[in-house]
N, CA, C and O atoms as a GROMACS GRO file, in nm:
protein
  460
    1VAL      N    1  -2.630  -1.109   3.693
    1VAL     CA    2  -2.537  -1.077   3.582
    1VAL      C    3  -2.423  -1.179   3.585
    1VAL      O    4  -2.368  -1.210   3.690
    2GLN      N    5  -2.391  -1.228   3.469
    2GLN     CA    6  -2.276  -1.315   3.453
    2GLN      C    7  -2.162  -1.231   3.388
    2GLN      O    8  -2.184  -1.161   3.289
    3LEU      N    9  -2.045  -1.239   3.447
    3LEU     CA   10  -1.932  -1.160   3.393
    3LEU      C   11  -1.819  -1.254   3.350
    3LEU      O   12  -1.782  -1.347   3.422
    4GLN      N   13  -1.766  -1.229   3.234
    4GLN     CA   14  -1.658  -1.309   3.180
    4GLN      C   15  -1.541  -1.218   3.152
    4GLN      O   16  -1.546  -1.137   3.059
    5ALA      N   17  -1.436  -1.230   3.231
    5ALA     CA   18  -1.319  -1.147   3.212
    5ALA      C   19  -1.214  -1.222   3.132
    5ALA      O   20  -1.196  -1.342   3.149
    6CYS      N   21  -1.145  -1.151   3.047
    6CYS     CA   22  -1.039  -1.214   2.968
    6CYS      C   23  -0.938  -1.106   2.927
    6CYS      O   24  -0.961  -0.987   2.947
    7GLY      N   25  -0.828  -1.150   2.869
    7GLY     CA   26  -0.727  -1.057   2.820
    7GLY      C   27  -0.598  -1.060   2.897
    7GLY      O   28  -0.502  -0.993   2.859
    8GLY      N   29  -0.593  -1.135   3.006
    8GLY     CA   30  -0.471  -1.144   3.085
    8GLY      C   31  -0.364  -1.221   3.008
    8GLY      O   32  -0.389  -1.280   2.903
    9GLY      N   33  -0.245  -1.218   3.064
    9GLY     CA   34  -0.135  -1.291   3.002
    9GLY      C   35  -0.003  -1.250   3.059
    9GLY      O   36   0.005  -1.181   3.160
   10LEU      N   37   0.102  -1.293   2.994
   10LEU     CA   38   0.242  -1.260   3.036
   10LEU      C   39   0.294  -1.150   2.947
   10LEU      O   40   0.285  -1.158   2.825
   11VAL      N   41   0.347  -1.046   3.008
   11VAL     CA   42   0.399  -0.931   2.932
   11VAL      C   43   0.524  -0.883   3.005
   11VAL      O   44   0.537  -0.898   3.127
   12GLN      N   45   0.617  -0.824   2.927
   12GLN     CA   46   0.736  -0.766   2.989
   12GLN      C   47   0.705  -0.630   3.048
   12GLN      O   48   0.611  -0.563   3.006
   13ALA      N   49   0.783  -0.590   3.145
   13ALA     CA   50   0.766  -0.458   3.201
   13ALA      C   51   0.776  -0.351   3.093
   13ALA      O   52   0.861  -0.355   3.004
   14GLY      N   53   0.686  -0.256   3.104
   14GLY     CA   54   0.679  -0.153   3.001
   14GLY      C   55   0.577  -0.181   2.895
   14GLY      O   56   0.542  -0.093   2.817
   15GLY      N   57   0.529  -0.305   2.890
   15GLY     CA   58   0.433  -0.347   2.789
   15GLY      C   59   0.293  -0.310   2.825
   15GLY      O   60   0.269  -0.234   2.919
   16TRP      N   61   0.200  -0.365   2.749
   16TRP     CA   62   0.059  -0.333   2.769
   16TRP      C   63  -0.030  -0.454   2.751
   16TRP      O   64   0.006  -0.551   2.685
   17LEU      N   65  -0.147  -0.446   2.810
   17LEU     CA   66  -0.252  -0.545   2.793
   17LEU      C   67  -0.387  -0.474   2.800
   17LEU      O   68  -0.398  -0.365   2.858
   18ARG      N   69  -0.487  -0.533   2.742
   18ARG     CA   70  -0.623  -0.482   2.748
   18ARG      C   71  -0.713  -0.592   2.799
   18ARG      O   72  -0.729  -0.695   2.734
   19LEU      N   73  -0.771  -0.570   2.914
   19LEU     CA   74  -0.864  -0.665   2.972
   19LEU      C   75  -1.006  -0.631   2.926
   19LEU      O   76  -1.040  -0.514   2.907
   20SER      N   77  -1.086  -0.733   2.910
   20SER     CA   78  -1.227  -0.717   2.876
   20SER      C   79  -1.314  -0.788   2.980
   20SER      O   80  -1.273  -0.887   3.040
   21CYS      N   81  -1.431  -0.735   3.001
   21CYS     CA   82  -1.528  -0.797   3.092
   21CYS      C   83  -1.661  -0.794   3.021
   21CYS      O   84  -1.724  -0.689   3.008
   22ALA      N   85  -1.703  -0.912   2.975
   22ALA     CA   86  -1.830  -0.923   2.899
   22ALA      C   87  -1.942  -0.962   2.997
   22ALA      O   88  -1.928  -1.056   3.075
   23ALA      N   89  -2.049  -0.888   2.992
   23ALA     CA   90  -2.165  -0.909   3.082
   23ALA      C   91  -2.280  -0.970   3.006
   23ALA      O   92  -2.301  -0.943   2.888
   24SER      N   93  -2.354  -1.053   3.076
   24SER     CA   94  -2.477  -1.114   3.020
   24SER      C   95  -2.576  -1.135   3.135
   24SER      O   96  -2.540  -1.139   3.252
   25GLY      N   97  -2.700  -1.148   3.096
   25GLY     CA   98  -2.803  -1.183   3.194
   25GLY      C   99  -2.888  -1.067   3.238
   25GLY      O  100  -3.008  -1.084   3.260
   26ARG      N  101  -2.830  -0.948   3.251
   26ARG     CA  102  -2.906  -0.832   3.286
   26ARG      C  103  -2.855  -0.714   3.210
   26ARG      O  104  -2.755  -0.724   3.140
   27THR      N  105  -2.924  -0.601   3.223
   27THR     CA  106  -2.884  -0.482   3.147
   27THR      C  107  -2.758  -0.422   3.205
   27THR      O  108  -2.757  -0.366   3.315
   28PHE      N  109  -2.650  -0.435   3.125
   28PHE     CA  110  -2.517  -0.392   3.171
   28PHE      C  111  -2.516  -0.243   3.208
   28PHE      O  112  -2.447  -0.202   3.302
   29SER      N  113  -2.592  -0.162   3.134
   29SER     CA  114  -2.588  -0.017   3.159
   29SER      C  115  -2.654   0.023   3.288
   29SER      O  116  -2.650   0.141   3.325
   30ASN      N  117  -2.715  -0.070   3.358
   30ASN     CA  118  -2.775  -0.039   3.487
   30ASN      C  119  -2.671  -0.039   3.599
   30ASN      O  120  -2.702  -0.001   3.712
   31TYR      N  121  -2.550  -0.081   3.570
   31TYR     CA  122  -2.451  -0.104   3.670
   31TYR      C  123  -2.326  -0.016   3.650
   31TYR      O  124  -2.281   0.007   3.538
   32ALA      N  125  -2.275   0.032   3.762
   32ALA     CA  126  -2.138   0.083   3.761
   32ALA      C  127  -2.044  -0.038   3.751
   32ALA      O  128  -2.081  -0.150   3.787
   33MET      N  129  -1.925  -0.015   3.704
   33MET     CA  130  -1.832  -0.128   3.688
   33MET      C  131  -1.695  -0.094   3.742
   33MET      O  132  -1.650   0.020   3.735
   34GLY      N  133  -1.632  -0.193   3.797
   34GLY     CA  134  -1.499  -0.171   3.853
   34GLY      C  135  -1.406  -0.288   3.823
   34GLY      O  136  -1.449  -0.398   3.790
   35TRP      N  137  -1.277  -0.259   3.835
   35TRP     CA  138  -1.175  -0.361   3.824
   35TRP      C  139  -1.100  -0.364   3.958
   35TRP      O  140  -1.069  -0.259   4.016
   36PHE      N  141  -1.071  -0.482   4.003
   36PHE     CA  142  -0.996  -0.506   4.126
   36PHE      C  143  -0.885  -0.606   4.093
   36PHE      O  144  -0.890  -0.673   3.991
   37ARG      N  145  -0.786  -0.614   4.180
   37ARG     CA  146  -0.682  -0.710   4.160
   37ARG      C  147  -0.636  -0.766   4.293
   37ARG      O  148  -0.646  -0.704   4.399
   38GLN      N  149  -0.583  -0.887   4.281
   38GLN     CA  150  -0.530  -0.955   4.401
   38GLN      C  151  -0.395  -1.018   4.367
   38GLN      O  152  -0.388  -1.112   4.288
   39ALA      N  153  -0.292  -0.966   4.426
   39ALA     CA  154  -0.158  -1.021   4.408
   39ALA      C  155  -0.135  -1.137   4.506
   39ALA      O  156  -0.203  -1.145   4.608
   40PRO      N  157  -0.043  -1.225   4.477
   40PRO     CA  158  -0.015  -1.337   4.566
   40PRO      C  159   0.017  -1.291   4.706
   40PRO      O  160   0.106  -1.208   4.725
   41GLY      N  161  -0.053  -1.344   4.806
   41GLY     CA  162  -0.028  -1.310   4.943
   41GLY      C  163  -0.082  -1.177   4.989
   41GLY      O  164  -0.054  -1.134   5.101
   42LYS      N  165  -0.158  -1.111   4.904
   42LYS     CA  166  -0.209  -0.979   4.939
   42LYS      C  167  -0.362  -0.979   4.929
   42LYS      O  168  -0.422  -1.069   4.869
   43GLU      N  169  -0.421  -0.880   4.988
   43GLU     CA  170  -0.567  -0.865   4.982
   43GLU      C  171  -0.610  -0.807   4.845
   43GLU      O  172  -0.531  -0.742   4.777
   44ARG      N  173  -0.731  -0.832   4.808
   44ARG     CA  174  -0.788  -0.774   4.686
   44ARG      C  175  -0.792  -0.623   4.700
   44ARG      O  176  -0.826  -0.571   4.806
   45GLU      N  177  -0.756  -0.553   4.596
   45GLU     CA  178  -0.754  -0.408   4.602
   45GLU      C  179  -0.825  -0.346   4.484
   45GLU      O  180  -0.835  -0.405   4.376
   46PHE      N  181  -0.872  -0.225   4.507
   46PHE     CA  182  -0.938  -0.150   4.400
   46PHE      C  183  -0.838  -0.101   4.296
   46PHE      O  184  -0.728  -0.058   4.330
   47VAL      N  185  -0.877  -0.109   4.170
   47VAL     CA  186  -0.792  -0.060   4.059
   47VAL      C  187  -0.856   0.062   3.992
   47VAL      O  188  -0.797   0.169   3.984
   48ALA      N  189  -0.978   0.042   3.945
   48ALA     CA  190  -1.045   0.148   3.868
   48ALA      C  191  -1.195   0.122   3.868
   48ALA      O  192  -1.239   0.009   3.888
   49ALA      N  193  -1.272   0.228   3.846
   49ALA     CA  194  -1.416   0.219   3.837
   49ALA      C  195  -1.468   0.318   3.737
   49ALA      O  196  -1.404   0.418   3.706
   50ILE      N  197  -1.590   0.287   3.687
   50ILE     CA  198  -1.654   0.374   3.587
   50ILE      C  199  -1.802   0.373   3.616
   50ILE      O  200  -1.858   0.269   3.649
   51SER      N  201  -1.865   0.488   3.603
   51SER     CA  202  -2.008   0.500   3.625
   51SER      C  203  -2.086   0.428   3.517
   51SER      O  204  -2.030   0.388   3.415
   52TRP      N  205  -2.217   0.411   3.541
   52TRP     CA  206  -2.297   0.335   3.444
   52TRP      C  207  -2.297   0.401   3.308
   52TRP      O  208  -2.305   0.332   3.206
   53SER      N  209  -2.288   0.536   3.302
   53SER     CA  210  -2.292   0.603   3.176
   53SER      C  211  -2.155   0.617   3.113
   53SER      O  212  -2.144   0.648   2.994
   54GLY      N  213  -2.053   0.595   3.190
   54GLY     CA  214  -1.916   0.611   3.140
   54GLY      C  215  -1.861   0.749   3.158
   54GLY      O  216  -1.746   0.775   3.121
   55THR      N  217  -1.937   0.839   3.214
   55THR     CA  218  -1.894   0.980   3.224
   55THR      C  219  -1.800   1.004   3.342
   55THR      O  220  -1.728   1.104   3.344
   56SER      N  221  -1.800   0.918   3.436
   56SER     CA  222  -1.714   0.933   3.554
   56SER      C  223  -1.622   0.814   3.571
   56SER      O  224  -1.666   0.699   3.562
   57THR      N  225  -1.498   0.840   3.596
   57THR     CA  226  -1.401   0.733   3.617
   57THR      C  227  -1.317   0.761   3.742
   57THR      O  228  -1.300   0.876   3.782
   58TYR      N  229  -1.268   0.656   3.800
   58TYR     CA  230  -1.193   0.666   3.924
   58TYR      C  231  -1.075   0.568   3.918
   58TYR      O  232  -1.088   0.460   3.860
   59TYR      N  233  -0.964   0.604   3.976
   59TYR     CA  234  -0.845   0.521   3.967
   59TYR      C  235  -0.773   0.516   4.101
   59TYR      O  236  -0.773   0.613   4.177
   60ALA      N  237  -0.710   0.402   4.127
   60ALA     CA  238  -0.616   0.392   4.237
   60ALA      C  239  -0.492   0.474   4.201
   60ALA      O  240  -0.455   0.484   4.084
   61ASP      N  241  -0.430   0.533   4.304
   61ASP     CA  242  -0.313   0.616   4.276
   61ASP      C  243  -0.202   0.537   4.203
   61ASP      O  244  -0.127   0.592   4.124
   62SER      N  245  -0.195   0.409   4.232
   62SER     CA  246  -0.088   0.325   4.179
   62SER      C  247  -0.099   0.306   4.029
   62SER      O  248   0.000   0.271   3.965
   63VAL      N  249  -0.217   0.327   3.972
   63VAL     CA  250  -0.237   0.302   3.830
   63VAL      C  251  -0.274   0.428   3.751
   63VAL      O  252  -0.282   0.426   3.628
   64LYS      N  253  -0.297   0.538   3.824
   64LYS     CA  254  -0.339   0.661   3.758
   64LYS      C  255  -0.235   0.703   3.655
   64LYS      O  256  -0.115   0.704   3.684
   65GLY      N  257  -0.280   0.737   3.539
   65GLY     CA  258  -0.195   0.779   3.430
   65GLY      C  259  -0.143   0.664   3.344
   65GLY      O  260  -0.088   0.687   3.236
   66ARG      N  261  -0.160   0.543   3.391
   66ARG     CA  262  -0.116   0.425   3.314
   66ARG      C  263  -0.233   0.340   3.267
   66ARG      O  264  -0.228   0.283   3.158
   67PHE      N  265  -0.336   0.331   3.347
   67PHE     CA  266  -0.452   0.245   3.317
   67PHE      C  267  -0.570   0.337   3.275
   67PHE      O  268  -0.583   0.450   3.321
   68THR      N  269  -0.651   0.285   3.190
   68THR     CA  270  -0.774   0.355   3.146
   68THR      C  271  -0.891   0.256   3.148
   68THR      O  272  -0.886   0.151   3.084
   69ILE      N  273  -0.995   0.291   3.221
   69ILE     CA  274  -1.115   0.207   3.224
   69ILE      C  275  -1.217   0.267   3.126
   69ILE      O  276  -1.226   0.389   3.113
   70SER      N  277  -1.290   0.183   3.060
   70SER     CA  278  -1.392   0.229   2.965
   70SER      C  279  -1.501   0.123   2.954
   70SER      O  280  -1.486   0.013   3.008
   71ARG      N  281  -1.610   0.156   2.886
   71ARG     CA  282  -1.717   0.061   2.870
   71ARG      C  283  -1.792   0.088   2.738
   71ARG      O  284  -1.793   0.199   2.686
   72ASP      N  285  -1.851  -0.015   2.689
   72ASP     CA  286  -1.933  -0.013   2.570
   72ASP      C  287  -2.067  -0.074   2.605
   72ASP      O  288  -2.085  -0.195   2.598
   73ASN      N  289  -2.162   0.010   2.644
   73ASN     CA  290  -2.289  -0.043   2.691
   73ASN      C  291  -2.366  -0.112   2.577
   73ASN      O  292  -2.443  -0.205   2.602
   74ALA      N  293  -2.347  -0.068   2.458
   74ALA     CA  294  -2.416  -0.130   2.345
   74ALA      C  295  -2.375  -0.277   2.327
   74ALA      O  296  -2.453  -0.360   2.281
   75ASN      N  297  -2.247  -0.306   2.366
   75ASN     CA  298  -2.197  -0.442   2.353
   75ASN      C  299  -2.178  -0.512   2.486
   75ASN      O  300  -2.119  -0.619   2.492
   76ASN      N  301  -2.231  -0.449   2.595
   76ASN     CA  302  -2.230  -0.512   2.729
   76ASN      C  303  -2.090  -0.551   2.771
   76ASN      O  304  -2.070  -0.658   2.828
   77THR      N  305  -1.993  -0.466   2.745
   77THR     CA  306  -1.853  -0.499   2.774
   77THR      C  307  -1.782  -0.386   2.838
   77THR      O  308  -1.798  -0.271   2.797
   78GLY      N  309  -1.703  -0.414   2.936
   78GLY     CA  310  -1.614  -0.314   2.997
   78GLY      C  311  -1.469  -0.349   2.967
   78GLY      O  312  -1.437  -0.464   2.935
   79TYR      N  313  -1.383  -0.251   2.977
   79TYR     CA  314  -1.243  -0.270   2.942
   79TYR      C  315  -1.152  -0.205   3.046
   79TYR      O  316  -1.190  -0.114   3.120
   80LEU      N  317  -1.031  -0.256   3.048
   80LEU     CA  318  -0.923  -0.194   3.127
   80LEU      C  319  -0.798  -0.195   3.038
   80LEU      O  320  -0.739  -0.301   3.017
   81GLN      N  321  -0.759  -0.083   2.987
   81GLN     CA  322  -0.639  -0.070   2.910
   81GLN      C  323  -0.527  -0.042   3.005
   81GLN      O  324  -0.531   0.056   3.079
   82MET      N  325  -0.425  -0.127   3.003
   82MET     CA  326  -0.313  -0.119   3.098
   82MET      C  327  -0.185  -0.095   3.019
   82MET      O  328  -0.140  -0.182   2.944
   83ASN      N  329  -0.126   0.023   3.036
   83ASN     CA  330  -0.002   0.058   2.970
   83ASN      C  331   0.110   0.069   3.069
   83ASN      O  332   0.085   0.072   3.190
   84SER      N  333   0.231   0.073   3.021
   84SER     CA  334   0.349   0.090   3.105
   84SER      C  335   0.344  -0.004   3.226
   84SER      O  336   0.362   0.039   3.340
   85LEU      N  337   0.319  -0.128   3.199
   85LEU     CA  338   0.301  -0.226   3.306
   85LEU      C  339   0.430  -0.247   3.383
   85LEU      O  340   0.540  -0.240   3.328
   86LYS      N  341   0.412  -0.273   3.513
   86LYS     CA  342   0.528  -0.293   3.603
   86LYS      C  343   0.512  -0.431   3.667
   86LYS      O  344   0.402  -0.486   3.671
   87PRO      N  345   0.622  -0.485   3.717
   87PRO     CA  346   0.610  -0.617   3.785
   87PRO      C  347   0.511  -0.612   3.903
   87PRO      O  348   0.447  -0.712   3.936
   88ASP      N  349   0.499  -0.495   3.966
   88ASP     CA  350   0.402  -0.482   4.079
   88ASP      C  351   0.256  -0.493   4.035
   88ASP      O  352   0.168  -0.510   4.119
   89ASP      N  353   0.231  -0.484   3.908
   89ASP     CA  354   0.096  -0.498   3.856
   89ASP      C  355   0.056  -0.645   3.842
   89ASP      O  356  -0.059  -0.675   3.811
   90THR      N  357   0.150  -0.734   3.864
   90THR     CA  358   0.120  -0.879   3.858
   90THR      C  359   0.012  -0.916   3.959
   90THR      O  360   0.028  -0.892   4.078
   91ALA      N  361  -0.095  -0.974   3.911
   91ALA     CA  362  -0.209  -1.010   3.999
   91ALA      C  363  -0.316  -1.076   3.918
   91ALA      O  364  -0.309  -1.080   3.795
   92ILE      N  365  -0.414  -1.129   3.985
   92ILE     CA  366  -0.536  -1.175   3.921
   92ILE      C  367  -0.629  -1.053   3.921
   92ILE      O  368  -0.653  -0.990   4.024
   93TYR      N  369  -0.680  -1.021   3.805
   93TYR     CA  370  -0.769  -0.903   3.789
   93TYR      C  371  -0.914  -0.950   3.779
   93TYR      O  372  -0.946  -1.043   3.704
   94TYR      N  373  -0.998  -0.887   3.854
   94TYR     CA  374  -1.141  -0.919   3.859
   94TYR      C  375  -1.224  -0.797   3.820
   94TYR      O  376  -1.193  -0.684   3.858
   95CYS      N  377  -1.332  -0.824   3.744
   95CYS     CA  378  -1.426  -0.718   3.720
   95CYS      C  379  -1.545  -0.736   3.812
   95CYS      O  380  -1.574  -0.846   3.857
   96LYS      N  381  -1.614  -0.626   3.838
   96LYS     CA  382  -1.726  -0.625   3.928
   96LYS      C  383  -1.828  -0.521   3.878
   96LYS      O  384  -1.791  -0.412   3.834
   97VAL      N  385  -1.955  -0.556   3.886
   97VAL     CA  386  -2.060  -0.458   3.857
   97VAL      C  387  -2.140  -0.436   3.981
   97VAL      O  388  -2.161  -0.529   4.059
   98VAL      N  389  -2.187  -0.313   4.001
   98VAL     CA  390  -2.257  -0.277   4.120
   98VAL      C  391  -2.380  -0.192   4.085
   98VAL      O  392  -2.372  -0.097   4.006
   99ALA      N  393  -2.494  -0.229   4.146
   99ALA     CA  394  -2.611  -0.143   4.141
   99ALA      C  395  -2.648  -0.109   4.286
   99ALA      O  396  -2.571  -0.138   4.377
  100SER      N  397  -2.761  -0.048   4.305
  100SER     CA  398  -2.795   0.001   4.440
  100SER      C  399  -2.811  -0.114   4.540
  100SER      O  400  -2.779  -0.100   4.658
  101THR      N  401  -2.859  -0.227   4.493
  101THR     CA  402  -2.889  -0.337   4.585
  101THR      C  403  -2.821  -0.467   4.545
  101THR      O  404  -2.853  -0.572   4.601
  102SER      N  405  -2.729  -0.465   4.452
  102SER     CA  406  -2.670  -0.589   4.408
  102SER      C  407  -2.530  -0.563   4.356
  102SER      O  408  -2.497  -0.452   4.313
  103ALA      N  409  -2.450  -0.668   4.361
  103ALA     CA  410  -2.316  -0.663   4.307
  103ALA      C  411  -2.275  -0.801   4.258
  103ALA      O  412  -2.312  -0.902   4.317
  104TYR      N  413  -2.201  -0.805   4.153
  104TYR     CA  414  -2.160  -0.932   4.092
  104TYR      C  415  -2.012  -0.925   4.056
  104TYR      O  416  -1.962  -0.822   4.011
  105TRP      N  417  -1.945  -1.038   4.078
  105TRP     CA  418  -1.804  -1.051   4.045
  105TRP      C  419  -1.787  -1.143   3.925
  105TRP      O  420  -1.861  -1.240   3.910
  106GLY      N  421  -1.692  -1.114   3.842
  106GLY     CA  422  -1.651  -1.209   3.738
  106GLY      C  423  -1.538  -1.296   3.791
  106GLY      O  424  -1.482  -1.271   3.898
  107GLN      N  425  -1.507  -1.398   3.714
  107GLN     CA  426  -1.391  -1.480   3.750
  107GLN      C  427  -1.267  -1.398   3.714
  107GLN      O  428  -1.277  -1.306   3.633
  108GLY      N  429  -1.155  -1.428   3.770
  108GLY     CA  430  -1.037  -1.349   3.746
  108GLY      C  431  -0.964  -1.386   3.618
  108GLY      O  432  -0.985  -1.492   3.559
  109THR      N  433  -0.878  -1.292   3.578
  109THR     CA  434  -0.787  -1.317   3.466
  109THR      C  435  -0.648  -1.279   3.515
  109THR      O  436  -0.629  -1.172   3.572
  110LEU      N  437  -0.552  -1.368   3.491
  110LEU     CA  438  -0.419  -1.348   3.546
  110LEU      C  439  -0.332  -1.259   3.456
  110LEU      O  440  -0.320  -1.281   3.336
  111VAL      N  441  -0.273  -1.160   3.520
  111VAL     CA  442  -0.178  -1.074   3.455
  111VAL      C  443  -0.042  -1.092   3.520
  111VAL      O  444  -0.027  -1.074   3.641
  112THR      N  445   0.057  -1.127   3.440
  112THR     CA  446   0.193  -1.146   3.492
  112THR      C  447   0.286  -1.052   3.416
  112THR      O  448   0.294  -1.057   3.293
  113VAL      N  449   0.357  -0.966   3.490
  113VAL     CA  450   0.450  -0.872   3.430
  113VAL      C  451   0.590  -0.911   3.471
  113VAL      O  452   0.623  -0.908   3.590
  114SER      N  453   0.672  -0.946   3.376
  114SER     CA  454   0.811  -0.988   3.403
  114SER      C  455   0.902  -0.868   3.398
  114SER      O  456   0.879  -0.774   3.322
  115SER      N  457   1.006  -0.873   3.477
  115SER     CA  458   1.103  -0.762   3.481
  115SER      C  459   1.213  -0.780   3.381
  115SER      O  460   1.303  -0.696   3.371
   0.00000   0.00000   0.00000
């Protein structure tokens, strides 16, 4: 699976961004999908995940209530809606898809939140 993430940018605190992760190469709906992020000098951390069907979602405590993960299997795309952004959300955001025996990462998209 090839993953193309986009939608990052510079936003003021309190603003919003919507990240997209477009998949190609294999059947997107066969995979659960997640978003991770890596801030400067820190390890990559889990942000949110969604089941292959979209019926189950999971969030890190730090983003719960502000971020929403979703997917459109018909268009092979996953999303991360990020509201009420904080400077601590500044990071490179990565999408990942996971099946029982395989996992694929997309390239990152940079999100910068100014105070």
